[in-house]
mmCIF file of the C-alpha atoms, coordinates in Angstrom:
data_MODEL
# 
_entry.id   MODEL 
# 
loop_
_atom_site.group_PDB 
_atom_site.id 
_atom_site.type_symbol 
_atom_site.label_atom_id 
_atom_site.label_alt_id 
_atom_site.label_comp_id 
_atom_site.label_asym_id 
_atom_site.label_entity_id 
_atom_site.label_seq_id 
_atom_site.pdbx_PDB_ins_code 
_atom_site.Cartn_x 
_atom_site.Cartn_y 
_atom_site.Cartn_z 
_atom_site.occupancy 
_atom_site.B_iso_or_equiv 
_atom_site.pdbx_formal_charge 
_atom_site.auth_seq_id 
_atom_site.auth_comp_id 
_atom_site.auth_asym_id 
_atom_site.auth_atom_id 
_atom_site.pdbx_PDB_model_num 
ATOM 1   C CA . MET A 1 1   ? -24.585 -44.615 32.979  1.00 0.00 ? 1   MET A CA 1 
ATOM 2   C CA . THR A 1 2   ? -22.815 -44.706 29.390  1.00 0.00 ? 2   THR A CA 1 
ATOM 3   C CA . ASP A 1 3   ? -20.302 -43.082 28.052  1.00 0.00 ? 3   ASP A CA 1 
ATOM 4   C CA . GLN A 1 4   ? -22.875 -41.614 25.187  1.00 0.00 ? 4   GLN A CA 1 
ATOM 5   C CA . ASP A 1 5   ? -25.258 -39.977 28.943  1.00 0.00 ? 5   ASP A CA 1 
ATOM 6   C CA . THR A 1 6   ? -22.283 -38.021 29.946  1.00 0.00 ? 6   THR A CA 1 
ATOM 7   C CA . PRO A 1 7   ? -21.652 -34.993 28.637  1.00 0.00 ? 7   PRO A CA 1 
ATOM 8   C CA . VAL A 1 8   ? -18.270 -34.163 26.761  1.00 0.00 ? 8   VAL A CA 1 
ATOM 9   C CA . GLN A 1 9   ? -16.056 -31.898 28.664  1.00 0.00 ? 9   GLN A CA 1 
ATOM 10  C CA . ARG A 1 10  ? -14.167 -29.629 25.857  1.00 0.00 ? 10  ARG A CA 1 
ATOM 11  C CA . PRO A 1 11  ? -12.002 -26.431 26.708  1.00 0.00 ? 11  PRO A CA 1 
ATOM 12  C CA . LEU A 1 12  ? -14.443 -23.447 25.808  1.00 0.00 ? 12  LEU A CA 1 
ATOM 13  C CA . SER A 1 13  ? -13.349 -20.908 23.570  1.00 0.00 ? 13  SER A CA 1 
ATOM 14  C CA . PRO A 1 14  ? -13.318 -16.981 25.242  1.00 0.00 ? 14  PRO A CA 1 
ATOM 15  C CA . HIS A 1 15  ? -15.412 -14.713 24.283  1.00 0.00 ? 15  HIS A CA 1 
ATOM 16  C CA . LEU A 1 16  ? -14.650 -12.674 21.046  1.00 0.00 ? 16  LEU A CA 1 
ATOM 17  C CA . GLN A 1 17  ? -14.043 -9.181  23.177  1.00 0.00 ? 17  GLN A CA 1 
ATOM 18  C CA . VAL A 1 18  ? -10.762 -11.445 24.650  1.00 0.00 ? 18  VAL A CA 1 
ATOM 19  C CA . TYR A 1 19  ? -8.804  -10.835 21.718  1.00 0.00 ? 19  TYR A CA 1 
ATOM 20  C CA . ARG A 1 20  ? -7.418  -7.723  20.206  1.00 0.00 ? 20  ARG A CA 1 
ATOM 21  C CA . LEU A 1 21  ? -8.264  -7.761  16.104  1.00 0.00 ? 21  LEU A CA 1 
ATOM 22  C CA . PRO A 1 22  ? -4.354  -7.050  14.551  1.00 0.00 ? 22  PRO A CA 1 
ATOM 23  C CA . LEU A 1 23  ? -3.903  -3.664  12.958  1.00 0.00 ? 23  LEU A CA 1 
ATOM 24  C CA . LEU A 1 24  ? -4.423  -5.403  9.280   1.00 0.00 ? 24  LEU A CA 1 
ATOM 25  C CA . PRO A 1 25  ? -7.943  -7.132  9.510   1.00 0.00 ? 25  PRO A CA 1 
ATOM 26  C CA . LEU A 1 26  ? -9.265  -3.900  11.276  1.00 0.00 ? 26  LEU A CA 1 
ATOM 27  C CA . MET A 1 27  ? -7.463  -1.243  8.303   1.00 0.00 ? 27  MET A CA 1 
ATOM 28  C CA . SER A 1 28  ? -8.778  -4.191  5.772   1.00 0.00 ? 28  SER A CA 1 
ATOM 29  C CA . ILE A 1 29  ? -12.637 -4.023  7.432   1.00 0.00 ? 29  ILE A CA 1 
ATOM 30  C CA . THR A 1 30  ? -12.235 -0.166  7.410   1.00 0.00 ? 30  THR A CA 1 
ATOM 31  C CA . HIS A 1 31  ? -10.959 0.252   4.022   1.00 0.00 ? 31  HIS A CA 1 
ATOM 32  C CA . ARG A 1 32  ? -14.149 -1.366  3.379   1.00 0.00 ? 32  ARG A CA 1 
ATOM 33  C CA . VAL A 1 33  ? -16.877 0.370   5.206   1.00 0.00 ? 33  VAL A CA 1 
ATOM 34  C CA . THR A 1 34  ? -15.592 3.930   3.947   1.00 0.00 ? 34  THR A CA 1 
ATOM 35  C CA . GLY A 1 35  ? -15.492 2.355   0.343   1.00 0.00 ? 35  GLY A CA 1 
ATOM 36  C CA . VAL A 1 36  ? -19.147 1.680   1.092   1.00 0.00 ? 36  VAL A CA 1 
ATOM 37  C CA . GLY A 1 37  ? -19.857 5.116   2.719   1.00 0.00 ? 37  GLY A CA 1 
ATOM 38  C CA . LEU A 1 38  ? -17.405 6.773   -0.029  1.00 0.00 ? 38  LEU A CA 1 
ATOM 39  C CA . ALA A 1 39  ? -20.150 4.915   -2.384  1.00 0.00 ? 39  ALA A CA 1 
ATOM 40  C CA . PHE A 1 40  ? -22.969 6.679   -0.760  1.00 0.00 ? 40  PHE A CA 1 
ATOM 41  C CA . GLY A 1 41  ? -21.692 10.381  -1.140  1.00 0.00 ? 41  GLY A CA 1 
ATOM 42  C CA . THR A 1 42  ? -20.744 10.082  -4.303  1.00 0.00 ? 42  THR A CA 1 
ATOM 43  C CA . LEU A 1 43  ? -24.833 9.071   -5.206  1.00 0.00 ? 43  LEU A CA 1 
ATOM 44  C CA . VAL A 1 44  ? -25.256 12.504  -2.912  1.00 0.00 ? 44  VAL A CA 1 
ATOM 45  C CA . LEU A 1 45  ? -22.721 14.356  -4.638  1.00 0.00 ? 45  LEU A CA 1 
ATOM 46  C CA . ALA A 1 46  ? -24.373 13.168  -7.987  1.00 0.00 ? 46  ALA A CA 1 
ATOM 47  C CA . TRP A 1 47  ? -28.322 14.252  -6.250  1.00 0.00 ? 47  TRP A CA 1 
ATOM 48  C CA . TRP A 1 48  ? -26.542 17.229  -5.587  1.00 0.00 ? 48  TRP A CA 1 
ATOM 49  C CA . LEU A 1 49  ? -25.396 18.277  -9.619  1.00 0.00 ? 49  LEU A CA 1 
ATOM 50  C CA . ALA A 1 50  ? -28.451 16.817  -10.644 1.00 0.00 ? 50  ALA A CA 1 
ATOM 51  C CA . ALA A 1 51  ? -30.201 19.347  -8.563  1.00 0.00 ? 51  ALA A CA 1 
ATOM 52  C CA . LEU A 1 52  ? -28.014 22.108  -10.073 1.00 0.00 ? 52  LEU A CA 1 
ATOM 53  C CA . ALA A 1 53  ? -28.452 21.512  -13.604 1.00 0.00 ? 53  ALA A CA 1 
ATOM 54  C CA . THR A 1 54  ? -32.449 21.025  -12.561 1.00 0.00 ? 54  THR A CA 1 
ATOM 55  C CA . GLY A 1 55  ? -32.769 24.053  -11.878 1.00 0.00 ? 55  GLY A CA 1 
ATOM 56  C CA . PRO A 1 56  ? -33.664 26.727  -8.265  1.00 0.00 ? 56  PRO A CA 1 
ATOM 57  C CA . GLY A 1 57  ? -36.312 24.414  -7.196  1.00 0.00 ? 57  GLY A CA 1 
ATOM 58  C CA . ALA A 1 58  ? -34.600 21.282  -6.849  1.00 0.00 ? 58  ALA A CA 1 
ATOM 59  C CA . TYR A 1 59  ? -31.418 22.949  -5.948  1.00 0.00 ? 59  TYR A CA 1 
ATOM 60  C CA . ASP A 1 60  ? -34.115 24.399  -2.874  1.00 0.00 ? 60  ASP A CA 1 
ATOM 61  C CA . LEU A 1 61  ? -34.921 21.496  -2.058  1.00 0.00 ? 61  LEU A CA 1 
ATOM 62  C CA . PHE A 1 62  ? -32.074 19.774  -1.585  1.00 0.00 ? 62  PHE A CA 1 
ATOM 63  C CA . ILE A 1 63  ? -30.483 22.252  0.365   1.00 0.00 ? 63  ILE A CA 1 
ATOM 64  C CA . ARG A 1 64  ? -33.579 21.943  2.545   1.00 0.00 ? 64  ARG A CA 1 
ATOM 65  C CA . PHE A 1 65  ? -32.944 18.312  2.929   1.00 0.00 ? 65  PHE A CA 1 
ATOM 66  C CA . MET A 1 66  ? -29.025 18.235  3.545   1.00 0.00 ? 66  MET A CA 1 
ATOM 67  C CA . ASN A 1 67  ? -28.849 21.716  5.097   1.00 0.00 ? 67  ASN A CA 1 
ATOM 68  C CA . PRO A 1 68  ? -29.045 20.090  9.150   1.00 0.00 ? 68  PRO A CA 1 
ATOM 69  C CA . LEU A 1 69  ? -26.274 17.413  8.920   1.00 0.00 ? 69  LEU A CA 1 
ATOM 70  C CA . GLY A 1 70  ? -25.121 18.165  5.138   1.00 0.00 ? 70  GLY A CA 1 
ATOM 71  C CA . GLY A 1 71  ? -21.790 19.617  6.695   1.00 0.00 ? 71  GLY A CA 1 
ATOM 72  C CA . MET A 1 72  ? -20.794 17.494  9.108   1.00 0.00 ? 72  MET A CA 1 
ATOM 73  C CA . ALA A 1 73  ? -22.020 14.531  6.132   1.00 0.00 ? 73  ALA A CA 1 
ATOM 74  C CA . LEU A 1 74  ? -19.486 16.325  4.563   1.00 0.00 ? 74  LEU A CA 1 
ATOM 75  C CA . LEU A 1 75  ? -16.567 16.288  6.328   1.00 0.00 ? 75  LEU A CA 1 
ATOM 76  C CA . GLY A 1 76  ? -17.285 12.675  7.038   1.00 0.00 ? 76  GLY A CA 1 
ATOM 77  C CA . TRP A 1 77  ? -16.999 12.085  3.412   1.00 0.00 ? 77  TRP A CA 1 
ATOM 78  C CA . MET A 1 78  ? -13.924 13.939  3.198   1.00 0.00 ? 78  MET A CA 1 
ATOM 79  C CA . ILE A 1 79  ? -12.383 12.084  6.735   1.00 0.00 ? 79  ILE A CA 1 
ATOM 80  C CA . ALA A 1 80  ? -13.002 8.654   4.835   1.00 0.00 ? 80  ALA A CA 1 
ATOM 81  C CA . ILE A 1 81  ? -11.875 9.831   1.348   1.00 0.00 ? 81  ILE A CA 1 
ATOM 82  C CA . ALA A 1 82  ? -8.425  10.701  3.029   1.00 0.00 ? 82  ALA A CA 1 
ATOM 83  C CA . TYR A 1 83  ? -8.574  7.683   4.551   1.00 0.00 ? 83  TYR A CA 1 
ATOM 84  C CA . HIS A 1 84  ? -9.746  5.666   1.921   1.00 0.00 ? 84  HIS A CA 1 
ATOM 85  C CA . PHE A 1 85  ? -7.114  7.357   -0.432  1.00 0.00 ? 85  PHE A CA 1 
ATOM 86  C CA . CYS A 1 86  ? -3.661  6.546   1.584   1.00 0.00 ? 86  CYS A CA 1 
ATOM 87  C CA . ASN A 1 87  ? -4.649  3.077   2.103   1.00 0.00 ? 87  ASN A CA 1 
ATOM 88  C CA . GLY A 1 88  ? -4.999  2.981   -1.142  1.00 0.00 ? 88  GLY A CA 1 
ATOM 89  C CA . ILE A 1 89  ? -1.972  3.844   -1.509  1.00 0.00 ? 89  ILE A CA 1 
ATOM 90  C CA . ARG A 1 90  ? -0.586  1.171   0.679   1.00 0.00 ? 90  ARG A CA 1 
ATOM 91  C CA . HIS A 1 91  ? -2.562  -1.465  -2.358  1.00 0.00 ? 91  HIS A CA 1 
ATOM 92  C CA . LEU A 1 92  ? -0.574  -0.172  -4.762  1.00 0.00 ? 92  LEU A CA 1 
ATOM 93  C CA . ILE A 1 93  ? 2.131   -0.789  -3.094  1.00 0.00 ? 93  ILE A CA 1 
ATOM 94  C CA . TRP A 1 94  ? 1.920   -4.197  -2.652  1.00 0.00 ? 94  TRP A CA 1 
ATOM 95  C CA . ASP A 1 95  ? 0.112   -4.551  -6.260  1.00 0.00 ? 95  ASP A CA 1 
ATOM 96  C CA . THR A 1 96  ? 4.168   -4.008  -6.986  1.00 0.00 ? 96  THR A CA 1 
ATOM 97  C CA . GLY A 1 97  ? 4.868   -7.230  -4.608  1.00 0.00 ? 97  GLY A CA 1 
ATOM 98  C CA . HIS A 1 98  ? 6.633   -4.768  -2.254  1.00 0.00 ? 98  HIS A CA 1 
ATOM 99  C CA . ALA A 1 99  ? 6.354   -4.773  1.794   1.00 0.00 ? 99  ALA A CA 1 
ATOM 100 C CA . LEU A 1 100 ? 3.841   -7.764  1.644   1.00 0.00 ? 100 LEU A CA 1 
ATOM 101 C CA . ASP A 1 101 ? 6.726   -9.869  4.574   1.00 0.00 ? 101 ASP A CA 1 
ATOM 102 C CA . LEU A 1 102 ? 4.711   -9.165  8.095   1.00 0.00 ? 102 LEU A CA 1 
ATOM 103 C CA . GLY A 1 103 ? 6.697   -6.753  9.648   1.00 0.00 ? 103 GLY A CA 1 
ATOM 104 C CA . SER A 1 104 ? 6.997   -4.211  6.747   1.00 0.00 ? 104 SER A CA 1 
ATOM 105 C CA . ALA A 1 105 ? 3.074   -4.331  6.295   1.00 0.00 ? 105 ALA A CA 1 
ATOM 106 C CA . GLU A 1 106 ? 2.604   -3.313  9.726   1.00 0.00 ? 106 GLU A CA 1 
ATOM 107 C CA . ARG A 1 107 ? 4.889   -0.661  9.216   1.00 0.00 ? 107 ARG A CA 1 
ATOM 108 C CA . ALA A 1 108 ? 3.339   0.289   6.138   1.00 0.00 ? 108 ALA A CA 1 
ATOM 109 C CA . GLY A 1 109 ? -0.297  0.627   8.560   1.00 0.00 ? 109 GLY A CA 1 
ATOM 110 C CA . TYR A 1 110 ? 0.751   2.763   10.931  1.00 0.00 ? 110 TYR A CA 1 
ATOM 111 C CA . LEU A 1 111 ? 2.404   5.122   8.095   1.00 0.00 ? 111 LEU A CA 1 
ATOM 112 C CA . VAL A 1 112 ? -1.139  4.727   6.777   1.00 0.00 ? 112 VAL A CA 1 
ATOM 113 C CA . LEU A 1 113 ? -2.983  5.838   10.043  1.00 0.00 ? 113 LEU A CA 1 
ATOM 114 C CA . VAL A 1 114 ? -0.577  8.820   10.160  1.00 0.00 ? 114 VAL A CA 1 
ATOM 115 C CA . GLY A 1 115 ? -0.622  9.892   7.009   1.00 0.00 ? 115 GLY A CA 1 
ATOM 116 C CA . TRP A 1 116 ? -4.697  9.911   6.797   1.00 0.00 ? 116 TRP A CA 1 
ATOM 117 C CA . LEU A 1 117 ? -4.563  12.065  10.280  1.00 0.00 ? 117 LEU A CA 1 
ATOM 118 C CA . VAL A 1 118 ? -1.912  14.778  8.719   1.00 0.00 ? 118 VAL A CA 1 
ATOM 119 C CA . LEU A 1 119 ? -4.860  14.303  5.702   1.00 0.00 ? 119 LEU A CA 1 
ATOM 120 C CA . SER A 1 120 ? -8.119  14.106  7.532   1.00 0.00 ? 120 SER A CA 1 
ATOM 121 C CA . ALA A 1 121 ? -6.514  17.940  9.900   1.00 0.00 ? 121 ALA A CA 1 
ATOM 122 C CA . VAL A 1 122 ? -5.583  19.670  6.515   1.00 0.00 ? 122 VAL A CA 1 
ATOM 123 C CA . MET A 1 123 ? -9.225  19.223  5.018   1.00 0.00 ? 123 MET A CA 1 
ATOM 124 C CA . VAL A 1 124 ? -10.757 19.761  8.129   1.00 0.00 ? 124 VAL A CA 1 
ATOM 125 C CA . GLY A 1 125 ? -8.867  23.045  8.909   1.00 0.00 ? 125 GLY A CA 1 
ATOM 126 C CA . SER A 1 126 ? -9.140  23.932  5.040   1.00 0.00 ? 126 SER A CA 1 
ATOM 127 C CA . ALA A 1 127 ? -13.145 22.817  5.110   1.00 0.00 ? 127 ALA A CA 1 
ATOM 128 C CA . LEU A 1 128 ? -13.038 25.153  8.498   1.00 0.00 ? 128 LEU A CA 1 
ATOM 129 C CA . LEU A 1 129 ? -11.560 28.185  7.767   1.00 0.00 ? 129 LEU A CA 1 
ATOM 130 C CA . PHE A 1 130 ? -13.387 27.849  4.464   1.00 0.00 ? 130 PHE A CA 1 
ATOM 131 C CA . TRP A 1 131 ? -16.646 28.151  6.530   1.00 0.00 ? 131 TRP A CA 1 
ATOM 132 C CA . LEU A 1 132 ? -16.038 30.485  8.972   1.00 0.00 ? 132 LEU A CA 1 
ATOM 133 C CA . SER A 1 133 ? -14.760 33.235  6.748   1.00 0.00 ? 133 SER A CA 1 
# 
């Protein structure tokens, strides 16, 4: 047997599930995903406004289409807006040149998460109070 016939023994990398995704890349991915979701939600909002402007027939069609899951989709859209807003503020702070070192960026990330949870709770709570009253 020659050296070319024997397989090379190289170390194998652990599977992707072994690694823990750091907070900052996870927040970056989530920011992009919520941005795409908000774009689709904006299309639904435009459809709703067009249905309002068109007349009762178009609005009834919109309501029939959105009625089963429309409220849940609206809550999800509100939560996505809250996250995208809070993380967008962090990006604006970064654009000024502040909080760019790793420690400050992680602290800002945790602050974004706290702000997102508080803002989401206020928005969802007020929506539930509105719908239940």
